[in-house]
Structure formats: C-alpha cells, structure tokens
C-alpha positions as CSV (number, residue, x, y, z in Angstrom):
1,M,5.0,-11.8,-12.5
2,S,5.4,-8.0,-13.4
3,T,8.9,-6.3,-12.8
4,Q,10.1,-3.0,-14.5
5,R,13.5,-3.3,-16.0
6,D,13.6,-1.8,-19.4
7,N,13.6,2.1,-18.3
8,P,15.2,1.8,-14.8
9,V,14.5,4.8,-12.3
10,K,17.6,6.1,-10.8
11,W,17.6,6.4,-7.1
12,Q,17.6,10.3,-6.6
13,A,15.7,10.5,-3.4
14,S,14.7,8.7,-0.2
15,R,12.4,10.4,2.0
16,V,9.1,8.5,1.6
17,A,6.1,9.2,3.5
18,A,2.9,6.7,4.9
19,I,-0.2,8.6,5.0
20,Q,-3.0,7.6,7.3
21,M,-7.0,8.1,7.4
22,V,-10.1,7.4,8.7
23,S,-12.3,7.1,5.3
24,T,-15.8,7.4,5.3
25,H,-18.7,6.4,3.0
26,D,-18.3,10.2,1.9
27,I,-15.8,9.6,-1.5
28,A,-15.8,13.4,-1.8
29,A,-14.6,14.3,2.0
30,N,-12.0,11.4,1.9
31,L,-10.6,13.1,-1.5
32,N,-10.1,16.1,-0.3
33,E,-8.4,14.5,3.5
34,A,-6.3,12.6,1.1
35,A,-5.3,15.8,-0.9
36,R,-4.6,17.8,2.7
37,L,-2.3,14.8,3.5
38,L,-0.8,14.3,0.3
39,K,0.5,18.0,0.3
40,E,1.8,17.6,4.2
41,A,3.8,14.9,2.9
42,A,5.4,17.0,-0.1
43,D,5.9,19.4,2.3
44,A,7.9,17.5,4.6
45,G,10.5,16.6,1.6
46,A,8.8,13.1,0.6
47,S,9.5,12.5,-3.0
48,I,6.9,9.5,-2.7
49,A,3.9,8.9,-0.6
50,V,2.1,5.7,0.0
51,L,-2.0,6.1,1.0
52,P,-3.8,3.7,2.7
53,E,-6.3,0.6,1.7
54,N,-9.7,1.7,0.5
55,F,-8.4,5.5,0.6
56,A,-11.3,7.1,-1.4
57,V,-14.1,4.8,-0.3
58,L,-14.4,2.1,2.4
59,A,-18.3,0.6,2.4
60,T,-19.0,-2.4,0.0
61,K,-21.9,-1.2,-1.9
62,Q,-20.2,1.9,-2.7
63,M,-17.0,-0.1,-3.6
64,I,-19.3,-2.2,-6.3
65,G,-20.6,0.6,-8.0
66,C,-17.4,2.7,-7.9
67,G,-15.6,-0.5,-8.9
68,R,-17.7,-0.6,-12.5
69,R,-17.3,2.9,-13.3
70,E,-13.2,2.3,-12.7
71,A,-12.7,0.6,-16.3
72,E,-14.2,3.7,-17.4
73,P,-11.0,6.1,-18.7
74,D,-12.6,9.4,-17.1
75,N,-12.7,7.8,-13.7
76,V,-12.6,10.3,-11.0
77,I,-10.2,8.5,-8.5
78,R,-7.4,7.9,-11.1
79,Q,-7.4,11.3,-12.3
80,F,-7.3,12.5,-9.1
81,L,-4.3,10.6,-8.0
82,A,-2.6,11.4,-11.2
83,Q,-3.6,15.1,-10.4
84,Q,-2.2,15.0,-7.2
85,A,1.3,13.3,-8.0
86,T,1.5,15.8,-10.6
87,E,0.6,19.2,-8.9
88,L,2.5,18.2,-5.9
89,G,6.1,16.9,-8.0
90,I,6.1,13.5,-6.0
91,W,5.6,10.0,-6.9
92,V,2.0,8.5,-5.3
93,V,1.4,4.7,-4.2
94,G,-2.3,5.0,-4.6
95,G,-3.6,3.2,-1.9
96,S,-6.4,0.9,-2.9
97,L,-9.3,1.0,-5.1
98,P,-11.9,-1.0,-6.9
99,I,-11.5,-1.8,-10.4
100,A,-13.8,-3.9,-12.7
101,A,-11.3,-4.7,-15.1
102,R,-8.0,-7.2,-15.0
103,P,-4.8,-6.2,-15.9
104,D,-5.6,-7.3,-19.6
105,W,-8.5,-5.1,-19.6
106,S,-11.1,-8.1,-19.9
107,T,-14.1,-7.3,-17.9
108,V,-14.3,-9.2,-14.6
109,T,-18.4,-10.0,-14.7
110,D,-19.2,-10.8,-11.1
111,R,-16.4,-9.3,-8.8
112,V,-13.9,-6.5,-8.9
113,R,-10.5,-6.4,-8.3
114,A,-8.7,-4.3,-5.3
115,C,-6.1,-2.5,-6.9
116,C,-3.0,-0.2,-6.0
117,Y,-1.9,1.9,-8.8
118,V,1.5,3.8,-8.7
119,Y,2.1,7.5,-10.7
120,D,5.1,9.1,-11.0
121,D,5.9,12.7,-10.6
122,R,4.3,13.3,-13.9
123,G,1.1,12.0,-13.5
124,R,1.9,8.7,-15.5
125,E,0.3,5.7,-14.4
126,V,3.7,3.3,-14.0
127,A,2.2,0.3,-12.2
128,R,-1.0,-1.6,-11.1
129,Y,-1.0,-4.1,-8.5
130,D,-3.8,-6.7,-8.0
131,K,-4.4,-7.6,-4.1
132,I,-3.6,-11.5,-3.9
133,H,-4.7,-12.5,-0.5
134,L,-8.1,-11.7,0.4
135,F,-9.8,-11.3,3.9
136,D,-12.4,-14.0,4.9
137,A,-12.6,-14.0,8.3
138,T,-14.4,-14.0,11.8
139,V,-13.5,-11.4,14.0
140,E,-14.4,-10.3,17.5
141,D,-15.7,-7.1,16.7
142,A,-18.5,-5.3,15.7
143,Q,-18.5,-6.3,12.3
144,G,-17.7,-9.8,13.1
145,Q,-17.6,-11.6,9.8
146,Y,-15.3,-10.5,6.6
147,R,-15.6,-12.0,3.4
148,E,-13.7,-9.7,0.7
149,S,-14.1,-12.6,-1.8
150,D,-18.3,-12.0,-2.1
151,T,-16.8,-8.7,-3.6
152,F,-13.6,-9.3,-4.5
153,E,-11.6,-11.6,-7.1
154,P,-7.5,-12.1,-6.2
155,G,-5.1,-10.9,-8.3
156,E,-2.0,-13.1,-9.9
157,D,0.9,-11.2,-10.2
158,V,3.9,-10.0,-8.1
159,V,4.9,-6.3,-9.0
160,V,8.4,-4.9,-8.1
161,I,9.0,-1.7,-9.9
162,D,11.8,1.1,-10.0
163,T,11.5,4.4,-8.4
164,P,13.5,7.2,-7.1
165,A,13.7,5.6,-3.5
166,G,14.8,2.5,-5.2
167,R,13.0,-0.9,-5.8
168,L,9.6,-1.0,-4.6
169,G,7.5,-3.9,-4.2
170,M,3.8,-4.1,-3.5
171,A,1.6,-5.8,-1.1
172,I,-2.0,-4.8,0.4
173,C,-2.9,-5.6,3.8
174,Y,-3.8,-9.5,4.2
175,D,-1.0,-10.1,2.0
176,L,1.2,-9.3,4.9
177,R,0.5,-12.6,6.5
178,F,1.8,-14.7,3.9
179,P,5.7,-14.4,4.0
180,E,6.2,-16.3,0.8
181,L,4.8,-13.4,-1.1
182,F,7.5,-11.0,0.3
183,R,10.0,-13.5,-0.2
184,Q,9.1,-13.2,-4.3
185,L,9.4,-9.8,-3.6
186,R,13.1,-10.1,-2.6
187,E,13.6,-12.4,-5.2
188,Q,12.7,-9.5,-7.5
189,D,15.3,-7.6,-5.8
190,A,12.7,-5.3,-3.9
191,E,14.4,-2.8,-1.6
192,W,11.4,-1.3,0.2
193,V,7.7,-2.5,0.0
194,S,4.6,-0.4,0.1
195,L,1.5,-1.8,2.4
196,P,-1.8,-0.1,2.1
197,S,-3.7,-1.7,5.1
198,A,-7.0,-1.1,6.8
199,F,-6.4,-3.8,10.0
200,T,-9.3,-4.2,12.1
201,W,-8.8,-2.8,15.5
202,Y,-8.8,-6.2,17.1
203,T,-6.7,-8.0,14.3
204,G,-4.2,-4.8,14.4
205,D,-3.7,-4.9,18.2
206,A,-2.7,-8.6,18.3
207,H,-0.6,-8.8,15.3
208,W,0.1,-5.4,13.4
209,H,3.4,-4.7,14.8
210,A,4.7,-8.3,14.9
211,L,4.0,-8.9,11.2
212,I,5.3,-5.4,9.6
213,R,8.5,-6.1,11.7
214,A,8.7,-9.7,11.1
215,R,8.5,-8.9,7.1
216,A,11.0,-6.6,7.3
217,I,13.6,-8.3,9.3
218,E,13.4,-11.7,7.0
219,N,13.7,-9.7,4.0
220,Q,16.0,-6.8,5.0
221,F,14.0,-4.2,3.4
222,W,12.2,-1.3,4.6
223,L,8.2,-1.8,4.8
224,V,6.4,1.6,4.4
225,A,3.0,0.6,6.5
226,A,0.0,3.0,5.4
227,A,-3.2,2.5,7.2
228,Q,-6.6,3.3,8.3
229,G,-6.7,4.0,11.7
230,G,-9.9,5.4,13.9
231,Q,-13.6,4.7,13.6
232,N,-14.5,4.6,10.2
233,S,-18.2,3.9,10.5
234,E,-20.4,2.6,13.1
235,R,-19.3,-0.9,12.9
236,R,-15.9,-0.8,11.7
237,R,-12.7,0.5,13.9
238,T,-9.5,0.2,12.1
239,Y,-6.0,-0.2,13.9
240,G,-3.9,2.2,12.5
241,H,-0.2,2.5,13.6
242,S,1.1,3.5,10.1
243,A,4.8,3.3,10.3
244,I,8.1,3.0,8.1
245,V,10.2,0.1,9.7
246,D,14.0,-0.4,8.6
247,P,15.8,-3.7,7.2
248,W,16.7,-4.2,10.9
249,G,13.1,-4.4,12.2
250,R,13.1,-0.7,13.7
251,I,10.2,1.4,13.6
252,L,11.9,4.7,12.5
253,S,8.0,6.5,12.5
254,E,4.9,5.7,13.6
255,V,1.3,7.5,14.0
256,D,-1.1,5.8,16.6
257,E,-4.7,6.6,15.6
258,G,-6.6,9.4,13.4
259,P,-5.1,11.1,10.3
260,G,-1.6,11.6,9.9
261,V,1.9,11.4,7.8
262,V,4.9,9.8,8.9
263,V,8.2,10.2,7.1
264,G,11.5,8.2,6.8
265,E,14.8,8.1,5.1
266,L,15.5,4.9,2.8
267,D,19.4,5.1,3.1
268,R,20.9,2.7,0.2
269,E,23.9,2.3,2.5
270,T,22.6,1.3,5.6
271,L,20.5,-1.5,3.3
272,K,23.6,-2.7,1.8
273,D,25.3,-2.7,5.5
274,I,22.7,-4.9,7.0
275,R,22.7,-7.1,3.8
276,T,26.2,-7.4,4.2
277,R,26.8,-7.9,7.7
278,M,24.3,-10.6,8.1
279,P,23.8,-11.9,4.6
280,V,20.7,-14.3,5.2
281,W,19.6,-14.6,1.8
282,E,22.9,-16.6,0.8
283,H,22.4,-18.5,3.6
284,R,18.9,-20.1,2.8
285,R,18.5,-23.8,2.1
286,L,15.7,-24.4,-0.3
C-alpha cells in the first residue's frame, strides 16, 4: 500500500474538475484537446483537474509502442502533464497512460501498466497509481471483446495522497466494480477519489451511474469521475457522463457526451456532517 503522510498538504482549495474527452488515435490532437480543457478547468477556478483514462492515446497498438517509450526520462506525455500543471498553476491527475516499468523501475518485459500520475502545481510528480483490475469481458457492442490483460499487467498498490482538496484515493475505470478497493481507500482516510474512465457505451448505460453513486455512498467520500465520452473510433463508443458525486450520493454536476469540463466544490464541513450524522464506518461488523 502507498500513502503520503510525511509532508501533508494543507487543505487550501476545494474546487475540482473532471475533464471529459473523446480521444482518438491522434496523440498530438489528443494532447492539444487536453490542454484546452485543462485551461478551461483552471479558468473555472479548479485547483485540481482529473483527466480521463487513455486521454493521450486510445489504440492498443499505439499504447504498446508509447508504453515502451514511457520508461525513458524525456517522454512526451509526462512532460506535457508537468508543463500543464506548472503553466496553469493547478494539480493534474493524469488520467492513465501506458508505462513499461513497474514502480521500482524494473522493466516489464511482455506487458505495460496502465498508470495514473499526479502532478502538483509546480509540475512535480507526487504520486503514481497502477490500475489493479483489468477489463477482460465480452460486451455487446462493435468491439465485442476486451482483453486488457493481453497488453497490460495489473498493479498491486493502493494509493492515497494529500492534496489541496483533501486526502485523494486513486482508482481507474474497471476498479469501480470492486468495492473492496474503495473500502481500502477509505481505511487510508480518503476524502475524495479520482476515477479516470473509458466505460463502453453498453456497460456505462447499464451500470455507470449506479456504481459511481454506490461507491460514494458506501464510503462517504466524493467521487470525481472523468470519462471518455463519444465515438472514439469506428468500433469504439464510450459512455461519457463525467460527474462529481458528493458523499451523500448526489450528482453535483455532469456532462453527457462530447468534450467538456464539470466543476464541483469539495466542502470538508459537508463531509464531516454526513459522516457524523450517519457514522456507518463505526457500525461495520467485520
């Protein structure tokens, strides 16, 4: 497990943004669009912005090639994230991107990892989360079958860090279906959770809202879900509906399909009030 305790960050600001994109095979175009939307989030007063899963590149073959380069110190995508954080003066939760090295920097020989990096407002890399649960499923859409485990290997560590908007727990997309992970995030004092995602339209239409609200309600924290939302390719349509959910399960703001930014206030007093009035954490019988 990974947690940041040595140098806690003071809760200074509480406005966060979830960014929705419709990423394609064009990495340069994706980065330009991400920059535009990050600026929109900063202009709206967000101190932290969460990008969606696979924000820079969506195609599997590109992921593998890009992932091998990610082990190099001068990789383009991580430099982009650091630069955006510095120029805009905000924290950036970097969606996910393929990385060919484990956290101890040992090389992954056959598969990459789906990693989410966090950058502070000075462009410093302050956290890394490797997606734990991999999406291997048959879905009734044009793609038909998804097998992330053919390309990716799972991570192992639960990650919670201090941010200006409170204790942040990290998850990615398919992790949402595994409530035990979110329990561990709460056990490490998470006050909000980032969820970069790329739900298929079929699974999203069936389960997205139920799951994001359930995870927020069960654990009494905010959930900031930044999704892919639209026709990403001929065979890939993602559900979108990026949203910010409060600890009572209310959707504070949401965007349906297409690129966009949703912004919400994470109020610590609201969090304390909900947890005090209904202290479910103290009522658990393990």
